C-alpha positions, -999 to +999 in steps of 0.1 A: +299-487-137+307-502-176+328-476-195+320-459-218+338-480-248+328-510-233+293-501-236+301-493-271+310-526-273+282-543-262+265-526-286+282-535-313+275-572-302+242-567-302+236-554-335+262-577-348+235-608-335+205-591-347+222-591-382+230-633-380+193-636-365+201-647-335+184-632-304+193-601-289+179-573-269+163-542-280+166-540-329+193-538-341+175-502-359+174-489-322+208-501-307+223-480-341+210-452-330+223-459-296+255-465-308+259-432-326+246-414-294+272-438-270+306-424-299+292-387-295+294-392-256+327-406-261+332-373-288+319-346-263+310-340-230+284-322-236+270-343-251+235-353-234+223-383-249+183-391-253+179-431-264+170-435-226+136-420-233+135-452-264+149-480-245+124-471-216+094-482-239+108-516-244+108-547-220+146-552-225+155-519-205+153-549-179+182-567-198+219-558-184+221-542-214+193-520-212+209-516-172+240-499-184+224-479-210+202-467-186+233-459-161+253-440-189+228-423-197+220-414-159+254-403-157+260-382-182+226-367-176+234-359-137+271-349-145+264-318-167+235-306-149+271-307-123+287-286-145+262-268-160 
């Protein structure tokens, strides 16, 4: 599984690609929101991200980045349910 820091790097790279006018998964706006939630996940063990429901609405959900984002959200949700 991709580490949280690696995932944040991938999201930042996709945002940068959008800003350069290059093709990248999702939209810069969605990726910005996802980035905020990933940062929150990094600083709080109790934060359960909500971005997954929005990621699933995009055709890019099946991309490598989409799968990594969904895996991270699922793993966090599962961990919180085990400890909550």
